[in-house]
C-alpha positions as CSV (number, residue, x, y, z in Angstrom):
1,X,-15.6,-36.3,0.9
2,X,-18.3,-34.6,2.8
3,X,-18.6,-30.9,3.4
4,X,-18.2,-31.5,7.2
5,X,-15.0,-33.2,6.4
6,X,-13.9,-30.0,4.6
7,X,-14.5,-27.8,7.5
8,X,-17.8,-26.4,6.4
9,X,-21.3,-26.9,8.1
10,X,-23.8,-29.1,6.4
11,X,-25.4,-27.2,3.4
12,X,-29.0,-26.3,4.3
13,X,-31.7,-27.0,1.5
14,X,-33.1,-23.5,1.6
15,X,-31.7,-21.4,-1.3
16,X,-31.4,-17.7,-1.8
17,X,-34.9,-16.0,-1.9
18,X,-36.3,-16.0,-5.3
19,X,-35.6,-12.3,-6.1
20,X,-31.8,-12.8,-4.9
21,X,-31.3,-15.9,-6.6
22,X,-32.7,-14.2,-10.0
23,X,-30.3,-11.4,-9.6
24,X,-27.3,-13.5,-8.8
25,X,-28.0,-15.9,-11.5
26,X,-28.0,-13.0,-14.2
27,X,-24.6,-11.8,-12.7
28,X,-23.3,-15.3,-12.6
29,X,-24.1,-15.8,-16.2
30,X,-22.2,-12.8,-17.3
31,X,-19.2,-13.9,-15.4
32,X,-19.4,-17.5,-16.6
33,X,-19.7,-16.1,-20.3
34,X,-16.2,-14.8,-20.0
35,X,-14.6,-18.1,-19.9
36,X,-14.2,-20.9,-22.3
37,X,-15.1,-23.3,-19.6
38,X,-17.7,-22.5,-17.2
39,X,-15.9,-23.9,-14.0
40,X,-13.1,-21.4,-14.7
41,X,-15.5,-18.8,-13.4
42,X,-15.6,-20.4,-9.7
43,X,-13.2,-17.7,-8.2
44,X,-15.4,-14.8,-9.5
45,X,-18.5,-16.5,-8.4
46,X,-17.2,-17.0,-5.0
47,X,-16.5,-13.3,-4.8
48,X,-20.0,-12.7,-6.0
49,X,-21.7,-14.7,-3.3
50,X,-19.5,-13.1,-0.8
51,X,-20.5,-9.6,-2.1
52,X,-24.1,-10.9,-1.1
53,X,-23.7,-11.9,2.3
54,X,-20.3,-10.7,3.4
55,X,-19.0,-14.4,3.4
56,X,-19.2,-17.5,1.5
57,X,-22.1,-19.1,3.1
58,X,-23.4,-22.8,2.6
59,X,-26.1,-21.3,0.6
60,X,-23.5,-19.5,-1.6
61,X,-21.6,-22.6,-1.8
62,X,-24.5,-24.5,-3.2
63,X,-25.3,-21.5,-5.4
64,X,-21.9,-21.7,-7.2
65,X,-22.2,-25.5,-7.5
66,X,-25.6,-25.3,-9.3
67,X,-24.3,-22.6,-11.6
68,X,-21.2,-24.5,-12.7
69,X,-22.5,-28.0,-12.4
70,X,-20.0,-28.9,-9.7
71,X,-20.5,-30.8,-6.5
72,X,-20.6,-28.8,-3.2
73,X,-17.4,-30.5,-2.0
74,X,-15.4,-29.2,-5.1
75,X,-16.7,-25.7,-4.3
76,X,-16.0,-26.0,-0.6
77,X,-12.6,-27.4,-1.4
78,X,-11.6,-24.0,-3.2
79,X,-13.6,-21.7,-0.9
80,X,-11.6,-23.0,2.0
81,X,-8.2,-22.8,0.3
82,X,-8.0,-19.2,-0.4
83,X,-8.0,-16.8,2.5
84,X,-9.9,-13.9,0.9
85,X,-13.0,-15.9,1.0
86,X,-14.4,-15.5,4.5
87,X,-16.1,-18.4,6.2
88,X,-18.0,-16.3,8.7
89,X,-19.4,-12.9,8.2
90,X,-17.0,-10.0,7.7
91,X,-17.4,-6.6,9.1
92,X,-18.5,-3.6,7.0
93,X,-14.8,-2.9,7.2
94,X,-12.5,-5.8,7.2
95,X,-9.0,-4.7,8.7
96,X,-6.1,-6.8,7.6
97,X,-2.8,-6.2,9.6
98,X,0.3,-7.4,7.5
99,X,2.3,-9.7,9.9
100,X,4.8,-10.7,7.4
101,X,8.5,-10.4,8.0
102,X,9.1,-6.7,7.3
103,X,5.9,-5.3,8.7
104,X,6.1,-7.6,11.7
105,X,9.6,-6.3,12.6
106,X,8.8,-2.7,11.9
107,X,5.8,-3.0,14.3
108,X,3.0,-5.2,12.7
109,X,2.8,-7.6,15.3
110,X,2.3,-5.0,17.8
111,X,-0.3,-3.2,15.8
112,X,-2.3,-6.6,15.4
113,X,-2.0,-7.3,19.2
114,X,-3.3,-3.8,20.1
115,X,-6.0,-3.8,17.6
116,X,-7.3,-7.2,19.0
117,X,-7.2,-5.8,22.6
118,X,-8.6,-2.4,21.4
119,X,-11.6,-4.0,19.5
120,X,-12.1,-6.9,22.0
121,X,-12.0,-9.5,19.2
122,X,-9.5,-12.1,17.9
123,X,-8.2,-12.9,14.6
124,X,-11.0,-13.6,12.0
125,X,-13.7,-12.1,14.5
126,X,-16.1,-9.5,14.0
127,X,-17.1,-6.7,16.5
128,X,-20.7,-7.0,18.0
129,X,-21.8,-3.9,16.1
130,X,-20.7,-5.7,12.7
131,X,-18.5,-2.8,11.7
132,X,-15.0,-4.2,12.2
133,X,-13.5,-7.6,11.5
134,X,-9.7,-8.1,11.8
135,X,-7.3,-10.5,10.2
136,X,-3.6,-10.9,10.1
137,X,-2.5,-11.3,6.5
138,X,0.3,-12.1,4.4
139,X,2.4,-9.8,2.3
140,X,0.5,-7.3,0.1
141,X,3.5,-6.2,-1.8
142,X,3.9,-2.9,0.0
143,X,6.8,-3.5,2.1
144,X,8.2,-0.1,1.1
145,X,5.5,1.3,3.3
146,X,5.6,-0.9,6.2
147,X,3.9,-1.5,8.5
148,X,0.8,-1.7,6.3
149,X,-2.8,-2.0,7.3
150,X,-5.4,-2.7,4.9
151,X,-9.1,-2.0,5.0
152,X,-11.1,-3.8,2.4
153,X,-7.9,-4.2,0.5
154,X,-7.1,-0.4,0.4
155,X,-3.7,0.7,1.6
156,X,-3.1,2.5,4.9
157,X,0.7,2.8,4.9
158,X,3.3,3.7,7.6
159,X,1.0,2.6,10.5
160,X,1.5,2.8,14.4
161,X,-0.4,1.2,17.1
162,X,-1.9,4.6,17.8
163,X,-2.9,5.3,14.1
164,X,-4.3,2.0,13.6
165,X,-6.5,2.4,16.6
166,X,-7.7,5.9,15.6
167,X,-8.4,4.4,12.2
168,X,-10.9,1.8,13.4
169,X,-12.3,4.2,15.9
170,X,-13.0,6.6,13.1
171,X,-14.6,3.9,10.9
172,X,-16.9,2.8,13.8
173,X,-18.0,6.4,14.3
174,X,-18.8,6.9,10.7
175,X,-16.2,9.5,10.0
176,X,-14.7,9.8,6.5
177,X,-11.6,7.7,6.3
178,X,-9.2,8.1,3.3
179,X,-6.7,5.5,2.2
180,X,-3.1,6.5,1.8
181,X,-3.5,6.1,-2.0
182,X,-6.0,4.8,-4.3
183,X,-9.7,5.0,-4.7
184,X,-12.0,6.0,-1.8
185,X,-12.9,3.4,0.8
186,X,-15.9,1.1,0.1
187,X,-17.4,-1.7,2.2
188,X,-16.3,-5.1,2.3
189,X,-19.4,-6.4,0.3
190,X,-18.6,-3.5,-2.5
191,X,-15.0,-4.7,-2.4
192,X,-16.0,-8.4,-3.1
193,X,-18.1,-7.4,-6.0
194,X,-15.4,-5.3,-7.6
195,X,-13.1,-8.5,-7.0
196,X,-15.8,-10.6,-8.8
197,X,-15.0,-8.8,-12.0
198,X,-17.8,-6.1,-12.2
199,X,-16.7,-2.3,-12.8
200,X,-15.1,-0.3,-10.2
201,X,-16.9,3.1,-10.7
202,X,-15.2,4.9,-7.5
203,X,-13.5,8.1,-8.5
204,X,-10.0,7.5,-8.8
205,X,-10.2,3.7,-9.2
206,X,-8.8,3.6,-12.6
207,X,-6.0,6.1,-12.4
208,X,-2.4,5.6,-11.0
209,X,-3.1,7.0,-7.6
210,X,-2.9,3.6,-6.1
211,X,0.5,2.9,-7.3
212,X,3.6,3.0,-5.4
213,X,5.4,6.3,-4.9
214,X,8.9,7.2,-4.5
215,X,9.8,4.4,-1.9
216,X,8.6,1.8,-4.5
217,X,10.6,3.2,-7.4
218,X,14.0,3.6,-5.4
219,X,15.3,0.4,-6.4
220,X,14.6,0.9,-10.0
221,X,16.3,4.3,-9.7
222,X,19.3,2.8,-8.1
223,X,19.5,0.2,-10.8
224,X,19.5,3.0,-13.5
225,X,22.1,5.0,-11.5
226,X,19.8,7.9,-11.1
227,X,19.7,10.3,-7.9
228,X,17.0,9.5,-5.1
229,X,15.0,12.4,-3.8
230,X,16.8,13.9,-0.7
231,X,20.2,13.0,-1.8
232,X,21.3,16.2,-3.2
233,X,21.5,15.1,-6.7
234,X,24.1,12.4,-5.9
235,X,23.8,9.6,-8.2
236,X,24.0,6.0,-6.5
237,X,25.1,3.4,-9.0
238,X,24.0,-0.1,-8.8
239,X,26.5,-3.2,-9.4
240,X,27.1,-4.0,-13.1
241,X,26.3,-7.6,-14.2
242,X,29.4,-9.8,-14.4
243,X,30.6,-10.3,-17.9
244,X,29.4,-6.9,-19.2
245,X,32.2,-4.4,-19.9
246,X,35.3,-4.8,-17.9
247,X,35.4,-8.1,-16.2
248,X,35.6,-7.8,-12.5
249,X,34.4,-4.2,-12.5
250,X,31.8,-4.1,-9.9
251,X,30.6,-0.6,-10.3
252,X,30.8,2.2,-13.0
253,X,31.1,5.8,-12.0
254,X,28.4,7.8,-13.7
255,X,30.8,10.9,-13.3
256,X,32.9,9.3,-16.0
257,X,30.5,8.1,-18.6
258,X,32.0,7.7,-22.0
259,X,35.4,8.4,-20.7
260,X,36.8,5.0,-20.4
261,X,37.1,5.2,-16.7
262,X,34.9,2.1,-16.1
263,X,35.5,0.3,-12.8
264,X,36.1,3.5,-10.9
265,X,34.4,3.4,-7.6
266,X,31.2,5.4,-7.3
Protein backbone atom coordinates (compact mmCIF):
# COMPACT_ATOMS: atom_id res chain seq x y z
CA UNK A 1 0.00 0.00 0.00
CA UNK A 2 1.51 3.31 -1.02
CA UNK A 3 1.18 6.70 0.63
CA UNK A 4 -0.63 7.99 -2.46
CA UNK A 5 -3.20 5.20 -2.17
CA UNK A 6 -3.84 6.33 1.39
CA UNK A 7 -4.71 9.82 0.21
CA UNK A 8 -1.44 11.53 1.16
CA UNK A 9 1.13 13.05 -1.20
CA UNK A 10 4.41 11.26 -1.76
CA UNK A 11 6.70 11.83 1.22
CA UNK A 12 9.60 14.21 0.55
CA UNK A 13 13.16 13.22 1.36
CA UNK A 14 13.80 16.51 3.16
CA UNK A 15 13.48 16.09 6.96
CA UNK A 16 12.88 18.80 9.52
CA UNK A 17 15.72 21.30 9.94
CA UNK A 18 18.38 19.90 12.24
CA UNK A 19 17.49 22.03 15.26
CA UNK A 20 13.77 21.29 14.87
CA UNK A 21 14.42 17.58 14.48
CA UNK A 22 16.56 17.51 17.64
CA UNK A 23 13.90 19.33 19.67
CA UNK A 24 11.10 17.08 18.43
CA UNK A 25 13.18 13.95 18.93
CA UNK A 26 13.71 14.89 22.60
CA UNK A 27 9.97 15.44 23.05
CA UNK A 28 9.20 12.21 21.22
CA UNK A 29 11.59 10.25 23.47
CA UNK A 30 9.73 11.57 26.53
CA UNK A 31 6.36 10.52 25.10
CA UNK A 32 7.56 7.10 23.95
CA UNK A 33 9.03 6.44 27.38
CA UNK A 34 5.55 6.52 28.89
CA UNK A 35 4.47 3.36 27.09
CA UNK A 36 5.57 -0.27 27.40
CA UNK A 37 5.53 -0.56 23.60
CA UNK A 38 6.89 2.29 21.52
CA UNK A 39 4.21 2.16 18.84
CA UNK A 40 1.59 2.94 21.49
CA UNK A 41 2.91 6.51 21.41
CA UNK A 42 1.82 7.06 17.80
CA UNK A 43 -1.25 9.18 18.60
CA UNK A 44 0.67 11.55 20.92
CA UNK A 45 3.47 11.82 18.35
CA UNK A 46 1.00 12.80 15.65
CA UNK A 47 -0.25 15.58 17.92
CA UNK A 48 3.39 16.56 18.52
CA UNK A 49 4.17 17.05 14.84
CA UNK A 50 0.83 18.77 14.35
CA UNK A 51 1.87 21.23 17.06
CA UNK A 52 4.96 22.01 15.00
CA UNK A 53 3.35 22.73 11.65
CA UNK A 54 -0.35 23.11 12.32
CA UNK A 55 -1.13 19.86 10.50
CA UNK A 56 0.31 16.39 10.02
CA UNK A 57 2.58 16.91 7.05
CA UNK A 58 4.43 14.28 5.02
CA UNK A 59 7.56 15.32 6.91
CA UNK A 60 5.72 14.75 10.19
CA UNK A 61 4.56 11.34 8.99
CA UNK A 62 8.13 10.34 8.20
CA UNK A 63 9.38 11.64 11.55
CA UNK A 64 6.81 9.56 13.47
CA UNK A 65 7.64 6.49 11.42
CA UNK A 66 11.36 6.85 12.14
CA UNK A 67 10.84 7.38 15.88
CA UNK A 68 8.61 4.30 16.21
CA UNK A 69 10.23 2.01 13.65
CA UNK A 70 7.03 1.92 11.58
CA UNK A 71 6.45 2.33 7.87
CA UNK A 72 5.13 5.64 6.59
CA UNK A 73 2.10 3.74 5.29
CA UNK A 74 1.30 2.51 8.81
CA UNK A 75 1.56 6.02 10.23
CA UNK A 76 -0.45 7.51 7.37
CA UNK A 77 -3.24 4.98 7.89
CA UNK A 78 -3.66 6.20 11.48
CA UNK A 79 -3.24 9.90 10.66
CA UNK A 80 -5.96 9.74 8.02
CA UNK A 81 -8.37 7.79 10.21
CA UNK A 82 -8.77 10.30 13.04
CA UNK A 83 -10.38 13.61 12.16
CA UNK A 84 -8.46 15.61 14.77
CA UNK A 85 -5.31 15.19 12.67
CA UNK A 86 -5.35 17.83 9.98
CA UNK A 87 -4.14 17.00 6.45
CA UNK A 88 -3.70 20.65 5.51
CA UNK A 89 -2.60 23.62 7.63
CA UNK A 90 -5.16 24.74 10.20
CA UNK A 91 -5.69 28.37 11.04
CA UNK A 92 -4.35 29.93 14.19
CA UNK A 93 -7.90 29.40 15.43
CA UNK A 94 -9.63 26.25 14.27
CA UNK A 95 -13.39 26.71 14.51
CA UNK A 96 -15.48 23.57 14.77
CA UNK A 97 -19.24 23.75 14.44
CA UNK A 98 -21.16 20.79 15.79
CA UNK A 99 -23.62 19.57 13.18
CA UNK A 100 -24.71 16.46 15.02
CA UNK A 101 -28.39 15.93 15.65
CA UNK A 102 -29.25 18.16 18.60
CA UNK A 103 -26.94 21.03 17.65
CA UNK A 104 -28.11 20.76 14.04
CA UNK A 105 -31.81 21.04 14.80
CA UNK A 106 -31.19 23.93 17.19
CA UNK A 107 -29.28 25.91 14.59
CA UNK A 108 -25.89 24.29 14.08
CA UNK A 109 -26.41 23.73 10.37
CA UNK A 110 -27.36 27.36 9.88
CA UNK A 111 -24.37 28.55 11.91
CA UNK A 112 -22.04 26.42 9.79
CA UNK A 113 -23.54 27.62 6.51
CA UNK A 114 -23.42 31.28 7.49
CA UNK A 115 -19.87 31.05 8.83
CA UNK A 116 -18.67 29.58 5.54
CA UNK A 117 -20.27 32.44 3.64
CA UNK A 118 -19.00 35.03 6.12
CA UNK A 119 -15.41 33.76 5.97
CA UNK A 120 -15.40 32.88 2.29
CA UNK A 121 -14.12 29.35 2.94
CA UNK A 122 -15.60 25.88 2.86
CA UNK A 123 -15.34 22.92 5.21
CA UNK A 124 -11.73 22.14 6.17
CA UNK A 125 -10.41 25.29 4.54
CA UNK A 126 -8.45 28.19 6.04
CA UNK A 127 -8.85 31.92 5.46
CA UNK A 128 -6.22 33.66 3.36
CA UNK A 129 -4.74 35.43 6.39
CA UNK A 130 -4.18 32.06 8.10
CA UNK A 131 -6.23 33.09 11.12
CA UNK A 132 -9.35 30.93 10.86
CA UNK A 133 -10.05 27.42 9.63
CA UNK A 134 -13.49 25.88 9.83
CA UNK A 135 -14.77 22.34 10.14
CA UNK A 136 -18.09 20.69 10.84
CA UNK A 137 -17.50 18.34 13.72
CA UNK A 138 -19.25 15.47 15.42
CA UNK A 139 -20.75 15.55 18.90
CA UNK A 140 -18.51 16.99 21.60
CA UNK A 141 -20.70 15.82 24.48
CA UNK A 142 -22.07 19.30 25.16
CA UNK A 143 -25.63 18.74 23.92
CA UNK A 144 -27.02 20.53 26.97
CA UNK A 145 -25.51 23.75 25.63
CA UNK A 146 -26.49 23.30 21.98
CA UNK A 147 -25.74 24.67 19.52
CA UNK A 148 -22.04 24.53 20.35
CA UNK A 149 -19.05 25.99 18.54
CA UNK A 150 -15.52 25.04 19.55
CA UNK A 151 -12.36 27.05 18.96
CA UNK A 152 -9.20 24.97 19.35
CA UNK A 153 -11.37 22.54 21.35
CA UNK A 154 -12.60 25.13 23.87
CA UNK A 155 -16.36 25.52 24.30
CA UNK A 156 -18.48 28.41 23.08
CA UNK A 157 -21.98 27.44 24.14
CA UNK A 158 -25.48 28.48 23.07
CA UNK A 159 -24.36 30.06 19.83
CA UNK A 160 -26.36 31.76 17.08
CA UNK A 161 -25.26 32.66 13.55
CA UNK A 162 -24.77 36.25 14.68
CA UNK A 163 -22.73 35.42 17.79
CA UNK A 164 -20.59 32.94 15.83
CA UNK A 165 -19.80 35.56 13.19
CA UNK A 166 -18.87 38.08 15.89
CA UNK A 167 -16.65 35.42 17.44
CA UNK A 168 -14.59 34.83 14.29
CA UNK A 169 -14.45 38.58 13.58
CA UNK A 170 -13.03 39.19 17.05
CA UNK A 171 -10.48 36.42 16.59
CA UNK A 172 -9.32 37.85 13.27
CA UNK A 173 -9.09 41.35 14.75
CA UNK A 174 -6.94 40.12 17.63
CA UNK A 175 -9.50 41.00 20.27
CA UNK A 176 -9.58 38.90 23.42
CA UNK A 177 -12.10 36.09 23.25
CA UNK A 178 -12.99 34.03 26.29
CA UNK A 179 -14.56 30.57 26.08
CA UNK A 180 -17.87 30.03 27.84
CA UNK A 181 -16.09 27.76 30.31
CA UNK A 182 -12.66 26.32 30.83
CA UNK A 183 -9.20 27.82 30.42
CA UNK A 184 -8.26 30.80 28.29
CA UNK A 185 -8.08 30.32 24.56
CA UNK A 186 -4.78 29.20 23.06
CA UNK A 187 -3.63 28.74 19.47
CA UNK A 188 -4.25 25.58 17.49
CA UNK A 189 -0.58 24.60 17.69
CA UNK A 190 -0.56 25.13 21.45
CA UNK A 191 -3.66 22.98 21.83
CA UNK A 192 -2.02 20.23 19.77
CA UNK A 193 0.97 20.18 22.10
CA UNK A 194 -1.32 19.86 25.10
CA UNK A 195 -3.12 16.97 23.38
CA UNK A 196 0.25 15.33 22.80
CA UNK A 197 0.49 15.00 26.57
CA UNK A 198 2.57 17.96 27.72
CA UNK A 199 1.48 20.08 30.71
CA UNK A 200 -1.33 22.56 30.21
CA UNK A 201 -0.09 25.59 32.10
CA UNK A 202 -2.94 27.96 31.25
CA UNK A 203 -4.65 29.56 34.27
CA UNK A 204 -7.80 27.61 35.06
CA UNK A 205 -6.83 24.64 32.90
CA UNK A 206 -6.72 22.20 35.79
CA UNK A 207 -9.71 23.29 37.84
CA UNK A 208 -13.34 22.37 37.27
CA UNK A 209 -14.31 25.56 35.42
CA UNK A 210 -14.69 23.62 32.19
CA UNK A 211 -17.09 21.11 33.65
CA UNK A 212 -20.75 21.16 32.81
CA UNK A 213 -23.00 23.45 34.80
CA UNK A 214 -26.63 23.18 35.81
CA UNK A 215 -27.89 21.87 32.43
CA UNK A 216 -25.31 19.07 32.52
CA UNK A 217 -26.39 17.98 35.97
CA UNK A 218 -30.15 18.28 35.46
CA UNK A 219 -30.62 14.63 34.53
CA UNK A 220 -28.66 13.47 37.55
CA UNK A 221 -30.69 15.71 39.85
CA UNK A 222 -33.93 14.43 38.36
CA UNK A 223 -32.77 10.87 38.89
CA UNK A 224 -32.15 11.67 42.55
CA UNK A 225 -35.52 13.37 42.94
CA UNK A 226 -33.95 16.76 43.64
CA UNK A 227 -35.35 20.14 42.76
CA UNK A 228 -34.05 21.92 39.68
CA UNK A 229 -33.11 25.61 39.78
CA UNK A 230 -36.07 27.78 38.86
CA UNK A 231 -38.70 25.21 39.79
CA UNK A 232 -39.58 26.84 43.11
CA UNK A 233 -38.26 23.91 45.11
CA UNK A 234 -40.59 21.38 43.51
CA UNK A 235 -38.97 17.97 43.36
CA UNK A 236 -39.32 15.95 40.20
CA UNK A 237 -38.97 12.24 40.73
CA UNK A 238 -37.53 9.81 38.22
CA UNK A 239 -39.18 6.47 37.44
CA UNK A 240 -38.19 3.69 39.80
CA UNK A 241 -36.50 0.63 38.42
CA UNK A 242 -38.95 -2.19 37.86
CA UNK A 243 -38.77 -4.78 40.58
CA UNK A 244 -37.59 -2.36 43.27
CA UNK A 245 -40.09 -1.69 46.03
CA UNK A 246 -43.69 -2.18 44.98
CA UNK A 247 -43.98 -3.93 41.64
CA UNK A 248 -45.66 -1.78 39.06
CA UNK A 249 -45.13 1.42 41.05
CA UNK A 250 -43.70 3.70 38.42
CA UNK A 251 -43.05 6.70 40.66
CA UNK A 252 -42.43 7.43 44.28
CA UNK A 253 -43.62 10.70 45.78
CA UNK A 254 -40.87 12.36 47.77
CA UNK A 255 -43.58 14.08 49.75
CA UNK A 256 -44.38 10.78 51.51
CA UNK A 257 -40.91 9.33 52.05
CA UNK A 258 -40.99 6.70 54.75
CA UNK A 259 -44.76 6.77 55.11
CA UNK A 260 -45.55 3.72 53.02
CA UNK A 261 -47.18 5.77 50.26
CA UNK A 262 -45.00 4.31 47.52
CA UNK A 263 -46.64 4.39 44.16
CA UNK A 264 -48.34 7.74 44.73
CA UNK A 265 -47.97 9.92 41.67
CA UNK A 266 -45.55 12.81 42.02
